[in-house]
C-alpha positions as CSV (number, residue, x, y, z in Angstrom):
1,X,0.0,0.0,0.0
2,X,1.4,3.4,-1.0
3,X,1.6,5.5,2.2
4,X,3.2,8.6,0.5
5,X,-0.3,10.2,0.1
6,X,-0.5,10.4,3.9
7,X,3.0,11.9,4.3
8,X,1.8,15.6,4.6
9,X,-0.8,14.6,7.3
10,X,1.9,12.6,9.1
11,X,4.3,15.6,9.1
12,X,1.7,18.1,10.2
13,X,0.4,16.0,13.0
14,X,4.0,15.0,14.1
15,X,4.8,18.8,14.4
16,X,1.7,19.2,16.6
17,X,2.7,16.3,18.8
18,X,6.3,17.5,19.2
19,X,4.9,20.9,20.2
20,X,2.7,19.1,22.8
21,X,5.7,17.2,24.1
22,X,7.7,20.5,24.5
23,X,4.9,22.3,26.3
24,X,4.2,19.2,28.4
25,X,7.8,18.9,29.5
26,X,8.0,22.6,30.4
27,X,4.9,22.1,32.6
28,X,6.2,18.9,34.1
29,X,9.5,20.7,35.1
30,X,7.4,23.1,37.1
31,X,4.9,20.5,38.5
32,X,6.8,17.2,38.7
33,X,3.9,15.5,40.6
34,X,1.1,16.4,38.3
35,X,-0.2,13.1,36.9
36,X,-2.4,14.8,34.3
37,X,0.6,16.5,32.7
38,X,2.5,13.2,32.6
39,X,-0.5,11.5,31.0
40,X,-0.7,14.2,28.3
41,X,3.0,13.8,27.5
42,X,2.5,10.0,27.4
43,X,-0.5,10.4,25.0
44,X,1.5,12.7,22.6
45,X,4.5,10.2,22.6
46,X,2.1,7.3,22.1
47,X,0.3,9.0,19.2
48,X,3.6,9.9,17.5
49,X,4.8,6.3,17.9
50,X,1.7,4.9,16.3
51,X,1.8,7.2,13.4
52,X,5.5,6.6,12.8
53,X,5.1,2.8,12.9
54,X,2.2,3.0,10.4
55,X,4.4,5.1,8.1
56,X,7.4,2.6,8.6
57,X,9.6,5.3,10.2
58,X,11.2,2.8,12.6
59,X,13.7,5.1,14.4
60,X,11.0,7.6,15.3
61,X,8.8,4.7,16.5
62,X,11.7,3.1,18.5
63,X,12.7,6.4,20.2
64,X,9.1,7.3,21.2
65,X,8.5,3.7,22.4
66,X,11.5,4.0,24.8
67,X,10.3,7.5,25.9
68,X,6.9,5.9,26.6
69,X,8.6,3.3,28.9
70,X,10.3,6.0,31.0
71,X,7.1,8.0,31.1
72,X,5.1,4.9,32.2
73,X,7.5,4.4,35.1
74,X,7.1,8.0,36.1
75,X,3.3,7.9,36.1
76,X,3.3,4.6,38.1
77,X,5.5,6.3,40.7
78,X,8.4,3.9,39.9
79,X,10.7,6.8,38.9
80,X,11.0,10.3,40.2
81,X,11.1,13.3,37.9
82,X,14.4,15.2,38.2
83,X,16.3,17.7,36.1
84,X,18.5,15.0,34.5
85,X,15.4,13.1,33.3
86,X,13.7,16.3,32.0
87,X,16.9,17.3,30.1
88,X,17.2,13.9,28.6
89,X,13.5,13.9,27.5
90,X,14.0,17.4,25.9
91,X,17.0,15.9,24.0
92,X,14.7,13.1,22.8
93,X,12.2,15.8,21.6
94,X,15.0,17.6,19.8
95,X,16.1,14.4,18.1
96,X,12.5,13.7,17.1
97,X,12.3,17.2,15.6
98,X,15.5,16.6,13.7
99,X,14.1,13.3,12.3
100,X,10.8,14.9,11.2
101,X,12.8,17.7,9.5
102,X,14.9,15.1,7.7
103,X,11.7,13.2,6.6
104,X,10.3,16.4,5.3
105,X,13.4,17.4,3.4
106,X,15.1,14.1,2.4
107,X,12.3,11.6,2.8
108,X,14.3,9.6,5.4
109,X,14.9,9.7,9.2
110,X,18.7,9.9,8.8
111,X,19.6,10.4,12.5
112,X,21.7,8.5,15.1
113,X,19.4,7.5,18.0
114,X,21.2,4.4,19.4
115,X,23.1,6.4,22.1
116,X,20.0,8.3,23.4
117,X,17.9,5.0,23.4
118,X,20.6,3.3,25.4
119,X,20.4,6.1,28.0
120,X,16.6,5.8,28.1
121,X,17.0,2.0,28.7
122,X,19.5,2.7,31.6
123,X,17.1,5.2,33.2
124,X,14.2,2.7,32.8
125,X,16.4,0.1,34.7
126,X,17.1,2.7,37.4
127,X,20.8,3.3,36.4
128,X,22.4,6.7,36.1
129,X,23.6,7.6,32.6
130,X,26.6,9.9,33.4
131,X,28.9,8.5,30.7
132,X,26.4,9.0,27.9
133,X,25.4,12.4,29.3
134,X,29.0,13.6,29.3
135,X,29.5,12.5,25.8
136,X,26.4,14.3,24.6
137,X,27.3,17.4,26.5
138,X,30.7,17.9,24.8
139,X,29.0,18.1,21.4
140,X,28.2,21.7,20.7
141,X,24.5,22.0,20.0
142,X,23.4,25.4,18.7
143,X,20.0,26.5,20.0
144,X,17.8,28.7,17.8
145,X,18.9,31.9,19.5
146,X,22.6,30.9,18.9
147,X,21.8,30.4,15.3
148,X,20.2,33.8,15.0
149,X,23.2,35.5,16.6
150,X,25.6,33.7,14.4
151,X,23.6,34.5,11.2
152,X,23.5,38.2,12.2
153,X,27.2,38.2,12.9
154,X,28.1,36.5,9.5
155,X,25.8,39.0,7.7
156,X,27.9,41.8,9.3
157,X,31.2,40.1,8.1
158,X,32.3,39.1,11.6
159,X,34.2,35.8,12.0
160,X,32.4,33.2,14.1
161,X,35.0,30.7,15.4
162,X,34.8,27.4,17.2
163,X,37.9,27.2,19.5
164,X,38.9,23.8,20.9
165,X,41.4,24.2,23.8
166,X,43.3,21.2,25.3
167,X,45.2,21.8,28.6
168,X,48.0,19.4,29.8
169,X,46.6,16.5,31.8
170,X,49.0,17.1,34.6
171,X,48.2,20.8,35.0
172,X,47.6,21.6,38.7
173,X,45.3,24.7,38.1
174,X,43.1,23.7,35.2
175,X,40.3,26.1,36.1
176,X,42.8,29.0,36.3
177,X,44.2,28.2,32.8
178,X,40.6,27.9,31.4
179,X,39.9,31.3,33.0
180,X,42.9,32.9,31.4
181,X,41.8,31.5,28.0
182,X,38.3,32.9,28.6
183,X,39.5,36.4,29.6
184,X,42.0,36.5,26.6
185,X,39.2,35.7,24.2
186,X,36.8,38.1,25.8
187,X,39.2,40.9,25.0
188,X,39.3,39.8,21.3
189,X,35.6,39.5,20.7
190,X,32.5,38.1,22.2
191,X,32.0,34.6,23.6
192,X,28.5,33.3,22.9
193,X,28.8,29.7,24.0
194,X,31.0,27.6,26.3
195,X,31.0,23.8,26.5
196,X,31.2,22.8,29.3
197,X,29.5,25.8,30.9
198,X,31.5,28.7,32.5
199,X,30.5,27.4,35.9
200,X,31.8,23.9,35.2
201,X,35.1,25.4,33.9
202,X,35.4,27.5,37.2
203,X,34.8,24.4,39.3
204,X,37.1,22.2,37.3
205,X,34.2,20.0,36.2
206,X,35.9,19.0,32.9
207,X,38.7,16.6,31.8
208,X,41.3,18.7,30.0
209,X,39.4,19.9,27.0
210,X,36.8,22.6,26.4
211,X,35.1,24.5,23.5
212,X,34.3,28.2,23.0
213,X,32.3,29.9,20.3
214,X,33.7,33.4,19.6
215,X,32.4,36.3,17.4
216,X,35.3,38.5,16.4
217,X,36.9,40.6,13.7
218,X,40.3,38.9,14.3
219,X,41.5,36.0,12.1
220,X,41.9,32.4,13.1
221,X,45.7,32.8,13.0
222,X,45.6,35.8,15.5
223,X,43.3,33.9,17.9
224,X,45.4,30.7,17.8
225,X,48.7,32.5,18.5
226,X,47.2,34.4,21.4
227,X,45.9,31.2,23.1
228,X,49.0,29.3,22.4
229,X,50.9,32.0,24.3
230,X,49.2,30.9,27.5
231,X,51.2,28.4,29.6
232,X,50.1,24.8,30.1
233,X,47.9,25.0,26.9
234,X,48.8,21.8,25.0
235,X,46.8,22.3,21.8
236,X,44.5,24.9,20.2
237,X,42.2,24.1,17.2
238,X,40.3,27.0,15.6
239,X,37.7,26.6,12.8
240,X,35.1,28.8,11.3
241,X,31.4,28.2,12.1
242,X,28.9,28.4,9.3
243,X,25.2,28.2,9.6
244,X,23.6,26.9,6.5
245,X,20.2,28.4,5.6
246,X,18.4,25.0,5.8
247,X,20.1,24.2,9.1
248,X,18.3,27.0,10.9
249,X,15.1,25.2,12.1
250,X,12.8,28.2,11.8
251,X,9.6,27.0,13.4
252,X,7.4,29.7,11.8
253,X,4.3,28.2,10.2
254,X,5.2,28.1,6.6
255,X,9.0,27.8,6.0
256,X,8.3,29.2,2.5
257,X,11.9,29.2,1.2
258,X,12.7,25.7,2.4
259,X,9.4,24.0,1.6
260,X,7.2,25.7,-1.0
261,X,4.6,23.0,-0.8
262,X,3.9,23.4,2.9
263,X,0.2,24.1,3.1
264,X,-1.7,26.6,5.1
265,X,-4.9,25.5,6.9
266,X,-7.8,27.9,7.3
267,X,-9.5,26.8,10.5
268,X,-11.4,29.9,11.4
269,X,-14.8,28.1,11.3
270,X,-13.6,25.5,13.9
271,X,-11.6,27.7,16.2
272,X,-13.8,26.9,19.3
273,X,-13.4,23.2,18.9
274,X,-11.2,21.0,21.1
275,X,-7.6,21.4,20.0
276,X,-7.1,17.6,20.0
277,X,-9.9,16.9,17.5
278,X,-9.0,16.4,13.8
279,X,-9.9,19.3,11.6
280,X,-9.4,17.6,8.2
281,X,-13.1,17.7,7.1
282,X,-13.6,21.4,8.0
283,X,-10.5,22.8,6.4
284,X,-9.0,23.1,3.0
285,X,-5.2,22.9,2.3
286,X,-4.0,25.6,0.0
287,X,-0.5,26.0,-1.6
288,X,0.9,29.3,-0.3
289,X,2.0,30.3,-3.8
290,X,-1.6,30.2,-4.9
291,X,-2.6,32.3,-2.0
292,X,0.0,34.9,-2.9
293,X,-1.2,35.0,-6.5
294,X,-4.8,35.4,-5.2
295,X,-3.7,38.4,-3.1
296,X,-1.9,39.9,-6.0
297,X,-4.9,39.6,-8.3
298,X,-7.2,41.2,-5.7
299,X,-4.7,44.1,-5.5
300,X,-4.8,44.6,-9.3
301,X,-8.6,44.5,-9.1
302,X,-8.5,47.3,-6.5
303,X,-6.2,49.4,-8.7
304,X,-8.5,49.0,-11.8
305,X,-11.6,49.7,-9.7
306,X,-10.1,53.0,-8.6
307,X,-9.3,53.8,-12.2
308,X,-12.9,53.1,-13.3
309,X,-14.2,55.3,-10.5
310,X,-12.0,58.2,-11.9
311,X,-13.4,57.6,-15.4
312,X,-17.0,57.5,-14.0
313,X,-16.5,60.9,-12.3
314,X,-15.1,62.3,-15.6
315,X,-18.1,61.1,-17.7
316,X,-20.7,61.8,-15.0
317,X,-22.7,58.6,-16.0
318,X,-25.3,57.7,-13.3
319,X,-25.7,54.1,-14.6
320,X,-22.0,53.5,-14.6
321,X,-21.7,55.1,-11.1
322,X,-24.4,52.8,-9.7
323,X,-22.8,49.6,-11.2
324,X,-19.4,50.7,-9.9
325,X,-20.7,51.2,-6.4
326,X,-21.9,47.5,-6.5
327,X,-18.5,46.4,-7.9
328,X,-16.8,48.4,-5.2
329,X,-18.8,46.6,-2.4
330,X,-18.0,43.2,-3.9
331,X,-14.3,44.1,-4.3
332,X,-14.1,45.3,-0.6
333,X,-15.8,42.0,0.6
334,X,-13.4,40.0,-1.6
335,X,-10.4,41.9,-0.2
336,X,-11.5,41.4,3.4
337,X,-11.9,37.7,2.7
338,X,-8.5,37.2,1.2
339,X,-7.0,39.2,4.1
340,X,-8.7,36.9,6.6
341,X,-7.5,33.7,4.8
342,X,-4.0,35.0,5.0
343,X,-4.2,35.9,8.7
344,X,-2.6,33.4,11.1
345,X,-2.5,33.5,15.0
346,X,0.9,34.7,16.3
347,X,1.0,31.6,18.5
348,X,2.6,29.9,15.5
349,X,5.7,32.0,16.3
350,X,5.2,32.2,20.1
351,X,5.1,28.4,20.6
352,X,8.8,27.9,20.2
353,X,9.8,30.5,22.8
354,X,9.0,28.8,26.2
355,X,11.5,26.0,25.4
356,X,14.1,28.5,24.2
357,X,13.7,30.6,27.3
358,X,14.0,27.5,29.5
359,X,17.2,26.4,27.8
360,X,18.8,29.8,27.9
361,X,17.9,30.4,31.6
362,X,19.5,27.0,32.4
363,X,22.6,27.9,30.4
364,X,23.0,31.3,32.2
365,X,22.2,30.0,35.6
366,X,19.1,32.3,36.0
367,X,15.7,31.7,37.4
368,X,13.0,32.9,35.0
369,X,9.3,32.9,34.9
370,X,8.1,33.3,31.3
371,X,4.6,34.6,30.7
372,X,2.9,34.6,27.3
373,X,-0.4,36.4,26.6
374,X,-2.4,37.1,23.5
375,X,-1.2,34.2,21.3
376,X,-4.5,34.3,19.4
377,X,-3.7,37.8,18.0
378,X,-3.7,37.4,14.2
379,X,-1.3,38.8,11.7
380,X,-0.7,38.5,7.9
381,X,1.4,35.4,7.2
382,X,4.2,37.5,5.6
383,X,4.5,39.4,8.9
384,X,4.4,36.1,10.8
385,X,7.2,34.8,8.6
386,X,9.5,37.7,9.5
387,X,8.8,38.5,13.1
388,X,10.4,35.4,14.7
389,X,14.0,36.6,14.4
390,X,13.6,40.1,16.0
391,X,11.7,38.4,18.9
392,X,14.5,35.9,19.5
393,X,16.9,38.9,19.8
394,X,14.7,40.8,22.2
395,X,14.1,37.7,24.4
396,X,17.7,36.8,24.5
397,X,18.6,40.4,25.4
398,X,16.0,40.4,28.2
399,X,17.3,37.1,29.7
400,X,21.0,37.7,29.1
401,X,21.3,41.4,29.9
402,X,18.0,42.4,31.5
403,X,17.4,39.8,34.2
404,X,20.1,39.7,36.9
405,X,21.5,36.6,38.5
406,X,19.5,35.2,41.5
407,X,22.2,36.5,43.9
408,X,22.1,40.0,42.4
409,X,18.3,40.1,42.6
410,X,18.2,39.0,46.3
411,X,20.8,41.8,47.1
412,X,18.5,44.3,45.5
413,X,15.5,43.1,47.5
414,X,13.9,41.4,44.5
415,X,12.6,37.9,44.1
416,X,15.3,35.5,43.0
417,X,13.1,34.6,40.0
418,X,13.0,37.2,37.2
419,X,9.9,37.6,35.0
420,X,10.0,37.9,31.2
421,X,6.7,38.7,29.5
422,X,5.8,38.3,25.8
423,X,2.4,40.0,25.1
424,X,0.5,40.5,21.9
425,X,-2.8,42.4,21.3
426,X,-4.6,44.3,18.5
427,X,-4.8,48.1,18.7
428,X,-6.9,49.5,15.8
429,X,-5.3,48.4,12.5
430,X,-2.0,47.6,14.3
431,X,-0.8,44.5,16.2
432,X,1.3,45.4,19.3
433,X,3.9,43.0,20.6
434,X,5.6,43.7,23.9
435,X,8.8,42.1,25.4
436,X,9.1,43.1,29.0
437,X,11.4,42.1,31.8
438,X,11.7,43.2,35.5
439,X,15.5,43.3,35.4
440,X,18.2,45.9,35.8
441,X,16.8,48.4,33.1
442,X,18.8,50.6,30.8
443,X,21.3,53.0,32.4
444,X,21.0,56.3,30.5
445,X,24.5,57.4,31.7
446,X,26.1,54.3,30.3
447,X,24.4,54.8,27.0
448,X,25.5,58.5,27.0
449,X,29.1,57.5,27.7
450,X,29.0,55.0,24.9
451,X,27.4,57.5,22.5
452,X,30.1,60.1,23.3
453,X,32.8,57.5,22.6
454,X,31.2,57.0,19.2
455,X,31.2,60.8,18.5
456,X,27.4,61.2,19.0
457,X,26.4,64.5,20.6
458,X,23.7,63.9,23.3
459,X,23.4,67.5,24.4
460,X,19.7,68.6,24.5
461,X,18.5,65.0,24.1
462,X,15.7,63.8,26.3
463,X,16.3,60.6,28.3
464,X,13.9,58.7,25.9
465,X,15.9,59.8,22.9
466,X,19.1,58.7,24.6
467,X,17.6,55.2,25.2
468,X,16.6,55.0,21.6
469,X,20.3,55.3,20.6
470,X,20.7,51.6,21.3
471,X,19.0,51.0,17.9
472,X,21.7,52.8,16.0
473,X,23.8,50.7,13.7
474,X,27.1,49.7,15.3
475,X,26.0,51.1,18.7
476,X,25.6,47.7,20.2
477,X,28.8,46.3,18.7
478,X,31.0,46.4,21.8
479,X,34.5,45.1,22.5
480,X,33.0,43.4,25.5
481,X,29.5,42.5,26.7
482,X,28.0,45.2,28.9
483,X,24.5,45.8,30.2
484,X,23.6,47.7,27.0
485,X,25.7,46.1,24.4
486,X,23.2,43.5,23.2
487,X,25.0,40.5,21.9
488,X,27.4,42.7,19.9
489,X,25.2,42.2,16.8
490,X,21.7,42.9,18.0
491,X,19.4,45.9,18.3
492,X,20.1,47.6,14.9
493,X,19.1,44.2,13.3
494,X,15.8,44.2,15.2
495,X,15.0,47.8,14.2
496,X,15.9,47.2,10.5
497,X,13.7,44.1,10.3
498,X,10.7,45.7,12.0
499,X,11.0,48.9,9.9
500,X,11.1,46.7,6.7
501,X,7.7,45.3,7.8
502,X,6.3,48.8,8.0
503,X,6.3,48.7,11.8
504,X,8.0,50.7,14.6
505,X,9.8,49.8,17.8
506,X,10.3,51.8,21.0
507,X,11.9,51.2,24.3
508,X,10.7,52.1,27.8
509,X,13.0,51.5,30.8
510,X,13.6,52.4,34.4
511,X,16.9,51.5,36.1
512,X,16.4,48.7,38.6
513,X,12.8,48.2,37.5
514,X,13.1,46.7,34.1
515,X,12.7,47.3,30.3
516,X,9.9,47.0,27.8
517,X,10.3,46.9,24.0
518,X,7.1,47.7,22.2
519,X,6.7,46.7,18.6
520,X,3.8,48.0,16.5
521,X,3.1,46.2,13.2
522,X,0.5,46.6,10.4
523,X,-2.0,43.8,10.4
524,X,-1.5,43.5,6.6
525,X,1.2,44.6,4.2
526,X,-0.7,44.7,1.0
527,X,-3.7,47.0,0.8
528,X,-4.1,50.0,3.1
529,X,-6.2,53.1,3.6
530,X,-4.1,56.2,2.9
531,X,-4.2,60.0,2.8
532,X,-2.9,61.5,-0.5
533,X,-1.0,64.8,0.0
534,X,0.8,67.2,-2.3
535,X,4.3,68.4,-1.5
536,X,5.7,70.9,-4.1
537,X,4.6,69.3,-7.4
538,X,4.7,65.7,-6.1
539,X,1.9,63.5,-4.7
540,X,2.6,61.2,-1.8
541,X,0.5,58.7,0.2
542,X,0.6,58.5,4.0
543,X,-0.9,55.4,5.8
544,X,-4.0,56.4,7.9
545,X,-2.7,54.0,10.5
546,X,-0.1,56.6,11.6
547,X,-2.3,59.7,11.3
548,X,-3.8,61.2,14.5
549,X,-5.4,64.3,12.8
550,X,-4.9,66.9,10.1
551,X,-4.9,70.6,10.9
552,X,-4.6,73.8,8.8
553,X,-1.8,76.1,10.0
554,X,-0.5,79.6,9.2
555,X,3.3,79.7,8.7
556,X,3.4,82.5,11.4
557,X,2.3,79.8,14.0
558,X,5.6,77.9,13.6
559,X,7.9,78.5,16.6
560,X,11.5,77.6,17.2
561,X,12.6,75.5,20.2
562,X,16.1,74.0,20.7
563,X,16.9,75.2,17.1
564,X,14.0,73.0,15.8
565,X,10.7,74.0,14.3
566,X,7.6,73.2,16.4
567,X,3.9,74.1,16.6
568,X,1.7,74.5,19.7
569,X,-1.5,72.5,19.4
570,X,-3.9,72.0,22.3
571,X,-1.2,73.1,24.8
572,X,1.2,70.4,23.3
573,X,4.5,71.2,21.7
574,X,4.7,69.2,18.4
575,X,8.0,69.0,16.5
576,X,7.6,69.8,12.8
577,X,9.1,68.1,9.7
578,X,8.9,70.0,6.4
579,X,8.5,67.2,3.9
580,X,9.7,69.4,1.1
581,X,13.0,69.9,2.9
582,X,13.3,66.2,4.0
583,X,12.6,64.9,0.5
584,X,14.8,67.6,-1.3
585,X,11.9,69.2,-3.1
586,X,11.3,72.9,-4.0
587,X,9.6,74.8,-1.2
588,X,6.2,76.3,-2.3
589,X,5.6,79.7,-0.9
590,X,2.1,79.5,0.7
591,X,0.8,81.4,3.8
592,X,-1.3,78.5,4.9
593,X,-0.3,74.8,4.8
594,X,-1.6,71.6,6.2
595,X,0.0,69.8,9.2
596,X,-0.5,66.0,9.2
597,X,-0.1,65.0,12.9
598,X,1.3,61.4,13.0
599,X,2.0,59.1,16.0
600,X,4.8,56.6,16.0
601,X,4.7,54.7,19.3
602,X,4.7,57.4,22.0
603,X,6.2,60.0,19.6
604,X,4.0,62.7,18.0
605,X,5.3,64.7,15.0
606,X,3.7,67.1,12.5
607,X,4.4,66.6,8.8
608,X,4.1,69.9,6.8
609,X,2.4,69.4,3.4
610,X,1.1,71.9,0.8
611,X,-2.4,70.5,0.2
612,X,-4.6,67.4,0.7
613,X,-6.0,65.3,-2.2
614,X,-8.3,63.1,-0.1
615,X,-8.4,59.5,1.3
616,X,-8.1,56.4,-0.8
617,X,-7.6,52.7,-0.7
618,X,-4.2,51.9,-2.1
619,X,-2.2,48.7,-3.0
620,X,1.4,48.7,-1.8
621,X,3.9,47.6,-4.5
622,X,7.5,47.0,-3.6
623,X,10.1,49.5,-5.0
624,X,12.3,46.8,-6.5
625,X,16.1,46.3,-6.1
626,X,17.3,49.6,-7.5
627,X,15.3,51.8,-5.0
628,X,15.4,49.4,-2.0
629,X,17.8,51.6,-0.1
630,X,15.4,54.7,-0.2
631,X,14.5,54.6,3.5
632,X,11.8,57.4,3.2
633,X,9.4,55.2,1.3
634,X,7.7,51.8,2.1
635,X,6.7,51.3,-1.6
636,X,4.7,52.8,-4.4
637,X,1.1,52.6,-5.6
638,X,-0.8,53.3,-8.8
639,X,-3.6,55.8,-8.5
640,X,-6.9,56.0,-10.4
641,X,-5.5,58.3,-13.0
642,X,-2.6,55.9,-13.7
643,X,-0.1,58.0,-11.8
644,X,2.6,56.1,-9.8
645,X,2.8,57.6,-6.3
646,X,5.3,56.9,-3.6
647,X,4.1,55.8,-0.1
648,X,6.0,57.6,2.7
649,X,7.5,55.5,5.5
650,X,6.3,57.6,8.5
651,X,8.2,55.5,11.1
652,X,11.5,56.1,9.2
653,X,10.8,59.9,8.8
654,X,10.0,60.3,12.5
């Protein structure tokens, strides 16, 4: 019997069960005596085993069977849950994920499972598995956040080096030698991973060999000679780390580049049903390329509808006008429908973070309570595809640099356990995502000092403006990790990615209390309501999502404050941007102009324009490769009269 027709269903359901295993193990770690959690983990493993066996994937079936045996002992109180067992079960889940990925991409399981199965057998028999564990530990396994950091570093032309250091076996002070190696490398770049961990190195919990991953601008030769200069170092091996695109297990819902045939399931009609029930009969699987073409065609339809409306106004035909009104209503309904089909809950991205936070907290020796809210907030799938990477950076930053160690927190009168929150909600036609922590906060004086070192003048800047300097390119690239340095490759990458999605990011922070990064994203990237304005002889479009109000002003109302133009409106001082000046256009001499008051996050600014041309629904078209670097514009649109008009990027202008 040909089982290949069931492969897509197997892969999809396997992903769901692996997600259930991850979530279940995270819950079990917090509540080791909860039998219901153990039962749900057992059920997920059992389901996966049955599906794998029916599809003849023997290694997946074998591994899940041995997991079942251990879980069965736990639920029958023959085995106690401890951190070693949880870590091993997590390794099993990672191995299952690897095998499912291999089946998806190569059609075969293609993974070594014998060692991990042997460890499970030993635990089942009540034996410790220290030898196997040690062997597994000395392999460098990159987590998702490591891969993101490495990818960003490689994009910025940094070298990412794996350094294998061997110290003489008869060395008396192994930990001191390891510390010297560590300190030497810290001065040459940034260490993002150590195997064994830094704590194990300090306490001499290693044989005579350890690995470090370093991000640096130095060459392999420079690094090698520096380490070889340290006494009692027997051998140093340095090699470059490369992350292949298809090695980065992005768990966003579609994985478009890697797997064009991965289908999207529209389950809006059955949202309220039990998550465990099958939804095959109520949903239709649609190839994503078809969905993109559908969206494009609806966009073209909107453009031509606008053109027809213009012709109708010119000819003043009542019959044509009435027919067009009907066409307009149908087009709007069609447009709403295609938008909804493309919308996906953000939980598809959020689901991978609890495990990531848990792993990173363990690696850094920190106690963290991770809270997620608003996973059902929906976004366009193109936004969902892209938002994962910035969130990984922000969460890593919160855990690594925001949250203090338990000892530091207790000294400051805080609970030893830090809190990191990931919250999403809808606000008008925007989706808001917040990453908050109750850690040490951003020190404005440290940022000022760093800015001055880089030649940035901070005189006259508000504290909020100074905090926003962390988003500048190169600002976070520090010789050594500090409270504000990111991971040496971080915050500018986040800002660039979010701006490219038509969104904005702001930071709020208080020293000793914590930091919050607030991202605002458009719900869709394709068709928007816009205000058309005239500046000099040119027409531009401004998204209504940013506009607070539009007022008419006399040029005599413009005041000067701190050498900048401002207007006073309802007792508020609003900074002014002359678009003609900003976009290098001829200034038109008019006594009265219009001020479009826009809000980007907490910041309010007035954009000075010559006249208003009305509100219109527009289709955003990308600018193409030649004009991609024009930061003032998010794209272009075609108006009813056939004129191509640029759409202003308000977030970038402000």
